[in-house]
C-alpha positions in Angstrom: 153.4 167.0 155.3 156.9 167.8 155.4 159.1 168.0 152.2 161.7 165.2 151.8 164.1 163.4 150.0 163.0 160.8 146.8 163.4 157.5 148.8 166.5 156.2 146.0 168.5 159.7 146.3 168.6 159.3 149.8 169.6 155.8 149.3 172.4 157.3 147.4 173.5 160.2 149.3 173.7 158.2 152.4 177.6 157.3 152.4 177.9 161.4 150.9 175.7 162.6 153.6 177.9 160.9 156.6 180.8 161.9 155.2 179.8 166.0 155.1 178.4 165.6 158.7 181.6 165.1 159.9 183.2 168.2 157.7 182.9 171.7 158.1 181.5 173.4 155.5 183.7 176.8 154.0 183.1 179.9 155.0 180.9 182.7 153.0 183.3 184.0 150.9 185.7 181.3 151.0 186.6 180.1 147.2 189.5 178.5 147.7 187.9 176.1 150.1 184.9 175.1 147.9 187.1 174.4 145.2 189.4 172.0 147.1 185.6 170.4 148.3 183.3 170.4 145.4 186.1 170.0 142.1 187.3 165.8 143.3 182.8 165.3 143.8 182.5 166.9 140.3 185.2 164.5 138.8 184.2 161.6 141.0 180.6 161.9 139.7 181.1 161.9 136.1 183.2 159.1 136.1 180.9 157.1 138.1 179.2 156.0 135.4 180.6 154.4 131.9 182.3 156.4 129.5 180.9 155.8 126.1 183.4 154.3 123.4 181.5 155.7 120.3 182.6 159.7 121.3 185.2 161.2 120.2 186.5 164.5 121.6 189.1 167.5 120.0 190.3 170.4 121.4 190.2 173.7 119.8 190.6 177.2 120.4 189.5 180.5 119.5 190.1 184.1 120.8 188.3 186.5 122.9 188.2 190.5 122.4 190.2 191.0 125.0 193.1 188.8 123.6 192.5 185.6 126.1 192.7 182.0 124.3 189.2 180.0 125.3 189.9 176.4 124.7 186.4 174.5 123.6 186.2 170.7 123.3 184.2 169.3 120.7 182.4 166.1 121.0 180.8 163.8 118.2 179.4 160.6 117.8 180.7 157.8 115.7 178.2 157.3 112.6 176.3 160.9 113.7 174.3 162.6 110.6 175.2 166.0 109.8 172.6 168.5 111.7 171.7 170.4 114.9 174.4 170.7 117.3 174.9 172.1 121.2 176.6 174.3 122.9 177.4 173.2 127.1 178.5 174.9 129.9 179.5 173.4 133.3 178.6 174.1 136.5 180.5 174.7 139.7 178.8 178.4 140.3 180.6 180.6 138.4 183.9 179.6 140.5 185.0 176.5 140.2 184.9 173.8 137.6 186.4 173.1 134.6 185.3 170.8 131.4 187.6 167.9 131.8 185.6 167.3 135.1 182.5 167.4 132.5 183.9 164.7 130.1 181.7 162.1 130.9 178.3 163.6 131.2 179.0 165.4 127.7 179.8 162.2 126.3 177.0 160.6 127.1 174.4 162.7 126.4 175.9 163.1 122.8 175.9 159.5 122.7 172.7 159.2 123.2 171.3 161.9 121.5 174.1 161.7 118.4 173.8 165.5 118.9 177.3 167.0 118.7 178.1 169.6 121.7 180.9 171.7 122.0 182.1 172.4 125.4 183.5 175.5 126.5 185.7 176.3 129.0 184.8 179.8 130.1 187.0 181.7 132.4 186.0 181.8 136.1 185.2 184.3 138.8 186.7 186.2 140.9 190.0 186.2 138.8 187.3 186.6 136.1 184.3 188.4 136.7 181.3 189.7 134.6 181.0 190.3 132.1 183.9 187.7 131.1 182.4 184.8 131.7 179.5 185.5 129.2 181.6 187.1 126.6 183.3 183.7 126.2 180.4 181.9 125.9 179.2 184.5 122.9 182.7 184.0 121.5 182.7 180.3 121.3 178.8 180.8 120.4 180.6 183.2 117.1 182.9 180.7 116.6 180.3 177.2 116.2 178.6 179.5 114.0 181.4 180.4 112.1 182.5 176.7 111.8 179.1 175.1 110.8 179.9 174.1 107.8 183.1 172.2 107.8 181.4 170.6 111.4 178.7 169.7 109.8 176.3 171.4 111.6 173.3 173.6 110.3 173.2 177.2 111.8 169.6 177.3 112.3 170.1 174.1 114.9 172.2 175.1 117.5 171.1 174.9 120.9 172.7 175.7 124.4 172.5 173.6 127.5 174.2 173.8 130.6 173.0 173.2 134.4 173.8 175.1 137.7 175.7 177.7 136.7 176.3 176.4 133.0 172.1 176.8 132.9 172.4 180.4 133.9 175.1 181.2 131.3 173.0 179.1 128.5 170.4 181.3 129.5 172.2 184.5 129.9 173.8 183.9 126.5 170.1 183.5 124.5 169.5 187.5 126.1 172.8 188.7 124.9 172.7 187.2 121.4 169.3 188.6 121.4 170.5 192.1 122.3 173.4 191.9 119.9 171.2 190.4 116.6 172.4 187.1 116.9 174.3 184.7 116.3 170.9 182.5 116.4 170.3 180.4 119.4 167.0 177.2 118.3 167.0 176.1 121.9 167.9 176.7 125.0 167.9 173.8 127.9 168.3 175.3 130.9 168.9 172.4 134.1 168.7 173.5 137.3 169.8 177.1 136.8 171.3 179.2 138.3 169.5 182.5 137.5 168.5 185.0 140.3 171.3 186.7 142.5 168.5 187.3 145.3 168.2 184.7 146.4 170.1 185.0 149.6 166.9 183.6 152.4 167.2 180.4 153.2 164.1 178.6 152.9 163.0 175.8 155.6 162.2 173.2 153.6 165.1 173.4 151.4 167.4 174.1 153.0 168.5 170.8 155.0 168.9 168.7 152.1 170.8 172.0 149.7 173.6 170.6 148.5 174.4 173.5 147.3 173.6 176.3 150.1 172.4 179.6 150.4 175.9 180.7 151.5 177.5 179.0 148.5 174.9 181.6 146.4 176.2 184.8 148.6 179.6 183.5 148.0 179.0 183.1 144.3 177.0 185.6 143.1 179.6 188.8 145.0 182.6 186.9 143.0 181.0 187.0 140.0 179.3 190.5 140.4 180.8 192.3 143.1 179.2 195.4 144.9 176.9 195.0 142.4 174.9 191.8 143.9 171.9 191.6 145.1 171.0 195.4 144.2 169.2 197.4 142.0 171.7 197.3 139.3 172.2 193.9 138.1 171.3 193.1 134.3 169.5 190.4 132.6 172.6 189.2 130.8 174.3 188.5 134.1 171.0 186.8 136.3 168.4 186.0 133.7 166.1 186.3 136.8 166.4 190.0 136.0 165.2 190.0 132.4 161.3 192.2 131.9 161.3 190.8 128.8 161.3 187.5 127.9 159.9 188.5 123.5 161.9 186.6 121.1 163.6 184.4 123.1 164.4 180.8 121.9 162.0 177.9 123.1 163.2 176.6 126.6 163.5 173.2 128.9 164.1 174.4 132.1 163.8 171.5 134.9 164.7 171.5 138.3 164.5 170.0 141.6 161.5 170.2 144.7 164.6 170.7 147.4 167.1 172.8 145.0 167.7 176.3 146.0 167.1 177.8 142.6 163.5 175.9 142.6 161.4 179.2 143.1 163.7 181.6 140.4 163.8 178.5 137.8 160.4 178.4 138.1 159.5 181.9 137.8 161.5 182.3 135.1 159.7 179.0 133.2 156.5 181.5 134.1 158.2 184.4 132.7 158.9 183.1 129.1 155.6 181.4 129.0 154.0 184.9 129.7 155.9 186.3 126.4 154.6 183.4 123.9 157.6 181.6 124.5 157.2 177.9 124.3 158.4 176.6 127.5 158.5 172.3 129.0 158.9 173.1 132.6 160.0 169.9 135.3 159.5 170.4 139.1 161.1 167.0 140.6 160.0 166.1 143.5 162.3 164.7 146.4 165.1 166.3 144.5 167.9 167.5 145.4 170.7 170.1 143.4 172.4 167.4 140.8 170.6 165.0 142.0 171.1 163.1 138.3 174.7 162.8 139.2 174.7 161.6 142.7 171.4 159.5 142.5 171.6 158.0 138.6 170.6 154.9 138.8 167.0 156.3 140.6 164.1 156.6 138.4 163.8 160.3 138.9 167.0 160.8 137.3 166.1 158.2 134.9 163.6 160.3 133.7 165.1 163.5 133.5 168.1 162.0 131.6 165.6 160.5 129.0 163.6 163.8 128.8 166.7 165.9 128.3 167.7 163.3 125.1 164.9 163.8 124.0 164.8 167.5 123.8 168.0 167.2 122.4 167.3 165.1 119.6 164.2 167.7 118.5 166.5 170.3 118.4 
């Protein structure tokens, strides 16, 4: 029996599929075209659902090691009790996306869970290749720990979360924090994370449904890693699938769709963490492609996925 789209997802995708069928996909390496194509889609998806009116956002800034200013957006729910917090990293293959485009999703997570989030405007490749984006993430983590008391945050209950490349960033940050002896991370929430620069051979069962395509990966990873992409010398802090020893990493929640290009690397990462004694909750969603939750947000599988994420956020 062949793999196929979840019927509710297929219905939600139909208008987009029709429009995309008439468009020529960007060539491998064409980053500008991908930014022009995907950023409006991400923005529209983020505002397709109501923006909660019980969440307030404020801007903060910190300085990276190279002197660059990093913008961060702090989201809090009205009346929420002090406690945990989450550092959030947006998706976009490390090559596109901004925190503005993710105001909707982040606000909805905060409203539903009561857990405040700090969304980070990390710098993007290829203008800023590895390790700059990850160093931005680590700088933001240090800032959140340093300001925990004034923000009403328990520094022992700070988690990291991200989707797609943001999920890869969250995973990489836990590895970097372990290498550097902190700051402490209590939980990692990895939503369809982008983890492995070696995922380049199309799976014929997935390719027809891939919203994030193999060509997208063949563009994004070299933008981040340069000529090292796919070679023997990529560190786990750049591509977490390269990790050899997961001992001591924080408990993980990982989910991915069965029709996602990242399926196998995410499944393997969940197993790798588990074998090192790291507590893992893993979900493989049948019939679901990449970013199914933002496109088919009324589908049963999306509702279940969001409910699970909220449950885990509340548990930090």
